[in-house]
Each structure stands twice: as C-alpha cells, then as structure tokens.
VEXMITOR-959016 format. One line per 2 residues: number of its first residue (from 1); for each residue x, y, z negated of N, C-alpha, C. Coordinates in steps of 0.001 Angstrom, whole numbers, plus 500000, padded with zeros to 6 digits. Atoms other than C-alpha are relative to their C-alpha. Layout:
! residues N
NUM) X/Y/Z/X/Y/Z/X/Y/Z; ...
This chain:
! residues 290
1) 500041/498600/500430/155035/044503/805812/500666/500856/501074; 499433/499153/498961/155561/047128/808495/500854/501082/499387
3) 499106/498973/500502/158291/049726/808145/499319/501349/499939; 500579/498667/500116/157533/053248/807079/500194/500791/501278
5) 499730/499263/498772/159083/054459/810302/498952/499765/501070; 501011/500296/498988/156206/052873/812238/498710/500765/499768
7) 501240/499275/500296/153597/055120/810618/499823/501171/500951; 500322/498792/499244/151860/057827/812566/499935/501157/499018
9) 499962/498915/500966/152954/060816/810477/499020/501110/500356; 500962/498985/499608/150642/063000/812488/498587/499667/499563
11) 501328/500428/500389/147701/060996/811185/499609/500439/498605; 500352/499514/501330/147854/062612/807782/501023/499607/498966
13) 498989/500263/501013/150533/062954/805133/499394/499322/498780; 500624/500589/501178/148025/061929/802461/499965/498474/500105
15) 500028/501450/499815/147700/058437/803975/501377/499402/499784; 498633/500485/500144/151470/057975/804190/500409/500033/498540
17) 499639/499841/501402/151938/059271/800651/499325/498924/499147; 500721/500992/500782/149279/056917/799277/500607/498617/500174
19) 499449/501337/499768/150817/053843/800892/501391/499892/499386; 498668/500018/500600/154329/054768/799779/499904/499816/498493
21) 500153/500126/501441/153115/055145/796220/499583/498590/499604; 500426/501366/500304/151486/051716/796349/501160/499021/500081
23) 498875/500901/499797/154830/050188/797375/501027/500045/498887; 498900/499820/500939/156976/051451/794501/499512/500425/498622
25) 500175/499557/501376/156923/051736/790721/501333/500559/499514; 498804/499356/500533/159393/053891/788794/500157/499628/498532
27) 499690/500342/501387/161068/052789/785565/501069/500955/499485; 499060/499072/500636/162772/055360/783315/500241/499518/498577
29) 499636/500428/501348/164604/054071/780244/500442/501221/499205; 499704/498817/500816/164747/056659/777474/500467/499588/498613
31) 499536/500160/501380/166805/056662/774302/500593/501333/499546; 499558/498690/500494/167056/060046/772556/500519/500873/501138
33) 499595/499331/498764/167132/061769/775935/499757/501497/499997; 500201/498565/500098/166062/065230/774794/499049/500532/501065
35) 500910/499340/499066/164324/067714/777048/500208/499560/501436; 499752/500466/498644/165925/066210/780149/498995/498945/500426
37) 500968/501044/499664/163445/063353/779956/498774/500572/500685; 501173/499387/499385/160576/065693/780799/500254/500339/501463
39) 499663/499669/498610/162371/066855/783958/500047/498748/500857; 499927/501245/499244/163088/063288/785038/498607/499451/500275
41) 501360/500511/499839/159485/062213/784442/499214/500862/500986; 500718/499106/499094/158104/065283/786231/500387/499732/501450
43) 499565/500265/498628/160226/064537/789310/499479/498657/500491; 500511/501313/499608/159149/060886/789307/498505/500041/500282
45) 501443/499870/499794/155466/061777/788960/499712/500703/501322; 500195/499275/498745/155769/064238/791842/500258/499115/501214
47) 499630/500855/498868/157314/061552/794059/499156/498722/500091; 500659/501309/499981/155443/058386/793029/498572/500009/499487
49) 501316/499978/500623/152318/059451/791142/500062/499438/498595; 499927/500376/501413/151697/059086/787410/499690/498531/499756
51) 500385/501405/500196/150086/055640/787745/501136/499039/500295; 498887/500868/499600/153369/054291/789120/501285/500328/499256
53) 498806/499641/500783/155741/055700/786489/499896/499375/498617; 499921/500660/501298/156769/053706/783423/501194/500558/499242
55) 498914/499576/500881/158836/055117/780551/500195/498912/498955; 499669/501002/501013/160569/052484/778441/500727/500719/498872
57) 499447/499313/501169/161182/054011/775027/500839/499004/499201; 499084/500929/500656/164257/052210/773709/500416/500541/498633
59) 499703/499607/501369/164013/053207/770082/500344/501459/499815; 499712/498565/500139/164046/056992/770522/499525/500524/498652
61) 500364/499380/501280/163982/059051/767327/500027/501521/500081; 499849/498548/499857/164362/062573/768755/498729/500710/500452
63) 501258/499385/499585/160736/063164/769770/499859/500227/501488; 500041/499739/498559/161528/063208/773495/498853/499276/500686
65) 501100/500747/499387/159004/060495/774409/498659/500587/499572; 501221/499344/500475/156351/062156/772253/499750/501296/500770
67) 500133/498754/499239/157038/065414/774118/499462/499729/501398; 500519/500384/498685/156416/063656/777428/498512/499703/499903
69) 501427/500304/500202/153110/062351/776085/499198/501286/499823; 500701/498741/500248/152177/065842/774910/499823/500821/501268
71) 500115/499275/498733/152791/067229/778390/498845/499488/500851; 501139/500532/499257/149983/065005/779654/500334/499510/501392
73) 499619/500512/498687/151885/063439/782547/499130/498823/500422; 500830/501148/499671/149691/060339/782328/500777/498754/500364
75) 499190/501169/499686/152580/057895/782696/499798/498925/498934; 500124/501103/500945/152684/054509/781004/501287/499909/499178
77) 498852/500061/500898/154972/054048/778005/500065/498627/499344; 499721/501254/500692/156491/050817/776699/500987/500289/498879
79) 499124/499778/501146/158104/050816/773259/500782/498726/499689; 499153/501126/500346/161027/048570/772404/501151/500508/499142
81) 498822/499597/500749/164157/048580/770287/501132/500378/500933; 498844/499617/499201/167524/049846/771466/500905/498787/500192
83) 499258/501230/499732/168796/046564/772891/500894/500126/501227; 499123/499779/498860/170722/048115/775767/499248/500433/501243
85) 500575/499463/498768/170126/049719/779147/499453/498896/500889; 500456/501094/499140/169880/046429/781027/498726/499376/499457
87) 501178/500630/500600/167390/044919/778588/498763/500870/500161; 501143/499096/499872/165161/047988/778676/499518/500083/501447
89) 500399/499985/498595/165205/048140/782482/499283/498711/500375; 500647/501277/499691/164335/044447/782674/498568/499959/499461
91) 501345/499928/500559/161352/045057/780399/499082/500810/500906; 500798/499175/499104/160134/047826/782690/499719/499318/501318
93) 500180/500710/498731/160682/045768/785831/498943/498909/499847; 500962/501087/500231/158712/042867/784336/498579/500522/499846
95) 501335/499427/500207/155814/045206/783520/499383/500523/501288; 500490/499427/498748/155524/046489/787100/499735/498902/501024
97) 500399/500999/499013/154170/044773/790196/500298/500391/501440; 499810/499539/498623/155002/046866/793278/501161/499268/500676
99) 498918/500683/499273/157264/045407/796007/501377/500629/499784; 498743/499324/500306/159917/047970/795062/499906/500629/498618
101) 499938/499281/501266/161043/049436/791758/501163/500977/500078; 498962/498989/500054/162987/052650/791376/500437/500151/498552
103) 499437/499772/501324/165260/052774/788341/500585/501413/499977; 499579/498607/500076/165849/056361/787260/500446/500315/498583
105) 499524/499596/501323/167955/057660/784382/499163/501150/499441; 500774/498912/500602/166289/060026/781901/500677/501358/500138
107) 499297/498736/499765/168911/062668/782774/500257/500212/501492; 499880/499878/498546/168424/062387/786550/498687/500532/500567
109) 501177/499345/499423/166040/064479/788659/499969/499750/501503; 500171/500270/498573/164768/063356/792056/499747/501286/500777
111) 500319/498885/499117/164820/065878/794873/498677/499731/500697; 501285/500139/499323/161571/066527/796695/500177/499189/501284
113) 499913/500846/498818/161053/063828/799315/501058/498926/499898; 498928/500974/500135/163928/061752/797967/499517/498563/499983
115) 500515/501360/500068/161818/058705/797187/499527/499524/501371; 500437/500359/498652/160274/058750/800669/501184/499550/500847
117) 498812/500328/499199/163768/058693/802205/500610/498674/499567; 499511/501290/500470/164864/055810/800013/499111/498865/500516
119) 500937/501016/499540/161721/053875/800933/500133/499762/501498; 499851/500150/498546/162167/054560/804646/501237/499168/500312
121) 498766/500752/499779/165732/053241/804472/499805/498531/499666; 500215/501389/500409/164687/050098/802593/499096/499262/500965
123) 500953/500641/499096/161755/049372/804899/500565/499829/501405; 499383/500101/498673/163967/049866/807951/500946/498810/500108
125) 499067/501132/499994/166243/046960/806935/499470/498930/499041; 500599/501016/500868/164601/043766/805618/500987/499342/499042
127) 499002/500564/500912/167886/042729/803952/500554/501049/499045; 499580/498971/500955/168256/045984/802014/499449/499631/498628
129) 500431/500384/501330/168146/044784/798426/499988/501167/499037; 499891/498801/500828/169251/048014/796776/500358/501170/500901
131) 499681/498761/499284/169244/051544/798179/500196/501102/498973; 499717/498910/500917/170864/054400/796316/500034/501330/500728
133) 499915/498666/499410/170639/058149/796943/501403/500566/499814; 498776/499264/500296/173497/060621/796997/499800/500666/498641
135) 500125/499480/501358/174022/061484/793331/500882/501237/499860; 499313/498711/500062/174969/065103/792725/500173/500474/498568
137) 499839/499259/501245/176388/067050/789805/499089/501224/500038; 500847/498796/500001/174397/070098/788696/500493/501113/500918
139) 499473/498964/499108/176738/072286/790800/499878/499629/501471; 500218/500414/498617/175807/070341/793947/501087/499126/500578
141) 498934/500877/499513/179043/068372/794283/499604/498547/499806; 500295/501432/500114/178961/064604/794774/500615/499480/498699
143) 499538/500475/501305/179261/062845/791430/501003/498861/500151; 498990/501046/500000/182360/060754/790833/499413/498699/499479
145) 500404/501333/500464/181860/057001/790375/498498/499768/500093; 501426/500244/499790/178313/057066/791721/499758/498944/501087
147) 500036/501115/499049/179091/054490/794452/501448/499623/500283; 498620/500342/499690/182131/052609/795628/500228/498543/500297
149) 499567/501373/499788/184067/049390/796012/499964/499242/498680; 499978/500801/501209/183892/046524/793561/501372/500090/499332
151) 498717/499923/500703/186577/046720/790863/500861/498762/500271; 498997/501051/499887/189707/044671/791544/501333/500661/499691
153) 498694/499418/500286/193390/045126/790819/500416/500948/501121; 499596/499184/498849/193973/046471/794332/499170/501276/500090
155) 500843/498804/499857/190960/048825/794485/500210/500970/498837; 499780/499130/501146/191685/050140/790983/501309/500768/500126
157) 498719/499313/499805/195327/050938/791751/499874/501068/501082; 500235/498997/498954/194217/052701/794927/499210/501179/499450
159) 500806/498943/500601/191660/054642/792889/500857/500893/499110; 499090/499202/500823/194361/055755/790408/500786/500968/500864
161) 499199/499155/499113/196493/057046/793267/499157/501127/500594; 500894/498988/499419/193541/058857/794835/499670/501076/498974
163) 500343/499036/501037/192608/060507/791541/501160/500942/499706; 498833/499154/500227/196148/061751/790953/500156/501035/501111
165) 499876/499092/498861/196262/063251/794447/498918/501066/499992; 501101/499047/499993/192832/064845/794183/500135/501050/498896
167) 499823/499036/501091/193589/066452/790823/501085/501010/500330; 498937/499088/499597/196793/067915/792185/499519/500996/501037
169) 500540/499119/498964/194755/069380/795038/498836/500850/499501; 501023/499144/500585/192282/070991/792649/498630/499393/499844
171) 501290/500663/500120/189448/068454/792743/499906/499386/498608; 499988/500467/501386/189179/068223/788950/498820/499082/499687
173) 501172/500839/500234/185717/066650/789082/500078/498661/500728; 499807/501223/499223/187057/063924/791405/498779/499687/500855
175) 501177/500150/499156/184101/064502/793694/500394/499387/501345; 499665/500621/498715/184250/062120/796683/499317/500726/501155
177) 500662/499398/498842/183382/063232/800216/498566/499491/500128; 501402/500390/499824/179652/063181/800971/499827/499253/501314
179) 500289/500704/498750/178676/060501/803512/498953/500768/500805; 500932/499275/499136/176766/061862/806472/498881/499124/500538
181) 501039/500905/499506/174712/058773/807299/499908/498798/499065; 500185/501179/500828/173348/055648/805664/501112/498998/500264
183) 498908/500957/499842/176104/053142/805014/499897/498902/498960; 499962/501104/500943/176615/049793/803351/501190/500199/499066
185) 498958/499852/501005/178605/049979/800117/499974/498767/499093; 499986/501130/500940/179606/047506/797415/498960/500194/498893
187) 500920/499746/501119/177614/049163/794621/499589/501462/499975; 500474/498644/500273/175584/052231/793718/499626/500072/498519
189) 500256/499833/501416/174974/053653/790269/498549/499721/499624; 501334/500236/500528/172028/052577/788168/499313/501253/499524
191) 500663/498744/500348/171343/056245/787454/498784/500231/500876; 501157/499954/499100/169027/056000/790460/500214/498971/501093
193) 499914/501008/498943/168515/052934/792605/498621/499428/500284; 501236/500644/499557/165616/051565/794609/500314/498532/500246
195) 499710/501436/499925/165467/047767/794291/498781/499258/500536; 501065/500827/499437/163427/045314/796344/499703/498842/499038
197) 500352/501036/500972/161514/042930/794087/500403/498608/500488; 499596/501305/499473/162234/039987/796382/501478/499734/499728
199) 498578/500163/500290/165956/040622/795851/500220/499696/498523; 499910/500281/501435/165454/040664/792082/499638/498543/499737
201) 500416/501391/500189/163653/037329/792321/501092/499038/500446; 498899/500836/499527/166631/035912/794245/501176/499999/499024
203) 498772/499851/500784/169449/037247/792061/499766/499998/498503; 500295/499910/501420/167687/037520/788726/500072/501437/499518
205) 499989/498639/500544/167303/040581/786485/501401/500444/499622; 498713/499514/500494/170105/042716/785086/500506/499098/498877
207) 499375/500804/501049/172533/040889/782809/499938/500776/498687; 500194/499289/501256/171485/041869/779301/501192/499867/499055
209) 498762/500028/500757/174940/040981/778016/500757/501312/500082; 499445/498644/499892/175915/044469/779197/499084/500934/499217
211) 500826/499069/500772/174697/046968/776620/499848/501322/500742; 499999/498736/499261/175646/050062/778628/501222/500011/500911
213) 498972/499934/498955/177684/050459/781847/500310/498619/500600; 499597/501147/499174/178712/047969/784547/498882/498997/500271
215) 501109/500877/499641/175324/046263/784539/499564/500250/501437; 500385/499682/498624/174648/048076/787825/500979/499411/501009
217) 498991/500568/499101/177944/047010/789441/499838/498485/500081; 500187/501454/500046/177421/043415/788324/498753/499586/500769
219) 501250/500329/499312/173843/043436/789639/500154/500107/501510; 499764/499848/498564/174890/044763/793031/500813/498829/500539
221) 499186/501129/499573/177520/042024/793245/499159/498735/500120; 500833/501201/499977/175002/039310/792411/498997/500033/501153
223) 500927/499896/498871/172501/040619/794980/500729/499767/501323; 499230/500198/498764/175189/040740/797649/500369/498531/500186
225) 499679/501429/499911/176153/037151/796826/498804/499188/500492; 501213/500656/499491/172541/036231/797658/499635/500453/501411
227) 500219/499586/498612/172844/037878/801066/499273/501316/500178; 500667/498703/499902/171214/041220/800248/501019/501114/500195
229) 499138/498843/499780/172677/044562/801298/499795/501049/498908; 500073/498828/500854/173458/047517/799077/500308/501206/500890
231) 499870/498868/499086/172948/050770/800977/500031/501320/499243; 499998/498626/500494/173718/054411/800267/499328/500865/501048
233) 500773/499153/499083/171198/056800/801836/500200/501462/499604; 499671/498638/500433/172694/060316/801593/498918/501028/500268
235) 501098/499063/499781/169534/061939/802916/499130/500160/498774; 500721/499924/501281/167963/061184/799528/500967/500547/498954
237) 499123/499356/500985/169338/063301/796688/499404/499902/498602; 500400/499930/501394/169211/063150/792910/501084/500756/499249
239) 499052/499277/500844/170827/065504/790425/500098/499289/498659; 499775/500784/501217/172376/063668/787491/500756/500861/498990
241) 499390/499198/501070/173072/065628/784295/500773/499071/499079; 499244/501060/500650/175681/063087/783251/500483/500404/498615
243) 499468/499793/501342/176448/062807/779561/499202/500928/499119; 500791/499075/500813/173706/065139/778325/498842/499310/499287
245) 501028/500736/500721/171514/062396/776912/500620/498744/499432; 499630/501270/500587/171727/059170/774961/501136/500158/498998
247) 498987/500099/501039/174929/058426/773043/501034/501107/500082; 498890/499049/500018/177872/060592/772049/501102/499521/500934
249) 498907/500353/499110/181021/060650/774157/500817/498830/499501; 499203/501097/500546/182926/058338/771811/499259/498676/500090
251) 500797/501228/499901/180077/055824/771732/499968/499491/501434; 500002/500399/498589/179892/055831/775530/501338/499383/500399
253) 498678/500527/499659/183659/055244/775773/500180/498582/499494; 499905/501344/500569/183500/052255/773464/499148/499026/500804
255) 500897/500862/499229/180523/050824/775382/500576/499722/501387; 499430/500174/498666/182256/051391/778719/501148/498997/499980
257) 498879/500944/500091/185396/049527/777597/499504/498576/499789; 500534/501335/500263/183374/046610/776237/499356/499405/501253
259) 500678/500487/498794/181301/046343/779421/501003/499691/501105; 498972/500247/498996/184379/046603/781627/500678/498656/499734
261) 499366/501271/500350/186025/043724/779752/499069/498832/500309; 500961/501064/499700/182846/041666/780074/499923/499752/501507
263) 500045/500148/498547/182713/042341/783824/501232/499233/500486; 498769/500689/499608/186339/041247/784181/499952/498524/499627
265) 500089/501394/500443/185698/038071/782167/499048/499200/500879; 501000/500698/499193/182602/037164/784195/500516/499673/501397
267) 499592/500143/498601/184359/037587/787536/501481/499667/500163; 498631/500495/499917/187840/036317/786686/501045/501038/500364
269) 499078/498916/499663/189585/039689/786977/501015/500204/498867; 499090/499973/501146/192334/038886/784475/501067/501078/500156
271) 498984/498977/499774/194952/041153/786066/499454/501395/499767; 500626/498694/500185/192559/044076/786067/499743/500265/498520
273) 500227/499840/501439/191670/043490/782422/501302/500323/499287; 498693/499722/500603/195376/043432/781496/500445/501420/500313
275) 499646/498634/499622/195970/046654/783426/499231/501007/499158; 500810/499100/500804/193112/048297/781555/500517/500088/498571
277) 499493/499998/501365/194537/047267/778209/501338/500733/499906; 498720/499272/499975/197995/048571/779158/499753/501504/500100
279) 500348/498594/499846/196439/051873/780222/499514/500583/498682; 500513/499532/501287/194598/052175/776901/501131/500121/498984
281) 498874/499953/500931/197782/051383/774952/500879/501217/500269; 499210/498831/499639/199694/054083/776852/499331/501292/499537
283) 500725/498813/500438/197000/056626/776083/500141/500196/498492; 499950/499923/501456/197163/055804/772407/501362/500473/499489
285) 498671/499539/500416/200911/056556/772279/500372/501329/500647; 499775/498667/499465/200519/059848/774076/500353/500076/501463
287) 499734/500000/498565/201213/058770/777631/498697/499896/500744; 501279/500293/499343/198541/057446/779953/500008/500218/501476
289) 500237/499868/498564/197448/057042/783495/498696/500740/500194; 501251/499291/499728/194735/059183/785064/498972/499045/500543
C-alpha cells in the first residue's frame, strides 16, 4: 500500500478523495446523544462519505438516531443494547472492512480535512497503529486529558502537581500546550482515533470489561506492547463537546472510578489504586487533592 504522500495531488482531488474514502470506515457509537449526534455524523459523512460511516445505536431512547435517519444522511446503523462503549465500538469495527477505522464520539465534530491529515500521518509510518488528532474544547483550547502518559504512581503525582500550578496561574480548564508537530505519545483519547486494522488484529479489540473510560488507554498500551506506535497529529483537529451527551455527571464519575480500578488491577498498579482511594476518602470528608 503506497503512502498518501506519494499521490500526485495535481492529478485531481476527486481521485485522492475517492481512494482515501476506500481506506477508512468511521464508527460512531451513540447512546442518547441528542442533537450533537447529527453534527458528528454530518462531519464524518463530509470527510469519509456516507457509505463509510456506521452508527452503532447502543440502546438510545431519546430519538437521536431516528433524527439522523430522518436527515437522510444515508449512513449504516447497527442496533444493540447498552453494553458499554468498548463493546459497541467492537461491534462497529467487526462490521467494517476498510484497512483503517476511525472511532468518533457522538459529541465530537471533525474539522474539514482532518481525516485526510490523520490518514496521511498513518500512511507515512507503517508502524503507526493509532493516530489521534488534536482534540479541542468548543472555545478552541486544547482539551485536558485528551492525550498523555500512561497512568503510574509517578506520572499521576506529577500530574497533580502540574494541575495545582496551572490552576494557580489561571488555567482552570487545565488545557495543555498544543504540540506543533506529529509526535509519539503513550495514548490518545477514544473520542477520536484512527486505528489500523492490522494493529487491531495483532492486539485484539477493545477490552469489553471497561464499560466507559480507560478502554482507550488500555488499548493504546496493548497496541504498543505489540510494537505499534501511537501518534498525535496536531494538524488534524476535532472539537469535542465533552459531557453534553450520554450519561449524567454522577454516572460518568462512577463509571470512571470503576474503569480506573480495573485498569490498575489489570496492570498491577496497586500503589496508584491506593492513592486513588485515599484521594476519594479525603474528598468525602471535605478535603481533597486536585
């Protein structure tokens, strides 16, 4: 498979666009995602074409998937129960056939040309297993916890210190600096990630033991253990309307704690799990760490 960079762009954008679309399928998992789902689907259709977009309806009851159908996007829809984000993504991945699959949250909107940039980055490095874009808040700032180092006792303590310093300096959103070039990272968020199918075949699908959260970090770790790279391509952008779809804030917090504990158990991070429990106990008595 030749890289996208080897194409003669002067030979016609339509040819390049057609081949790029043949290389990638898009999977969007939806569970009571509201009107944001239509925006996410519209951006995916604009970038990949309707024939290459799959919406996995994970037990939605709010009419959001029906609204997408009514808009006439022409995308394919798979219906399943609400068995978790990882399980729904795995269902979508299994239904697709392209050499790459783009996982996109129902509250995330691709920028114009973003998919092309992700594909160019992946095709430029045969060991790129996952490529993530720069994930932005609606105000244009870089979204916190959208990429980073694998959790450990050391990296977590460093992160606490960084957050305290940044908040004191006025960075309440904890927005990290924007990288200026493609770089290798430990993990990127599952809100938007381009994954090479060959890497999935090596490392296996997402761990369905994670209902919500940390399935992306765990997956990146498993792919890296198989020798694949995880790259962040800041030239590609996606706006993520975090927290405006799916579960309530309290439900997300409970799911995040459960998934974090599972991640720690799977990877032997006993000290980190103990630190997390101490932090939660302090919060409950009115203290707490940031």
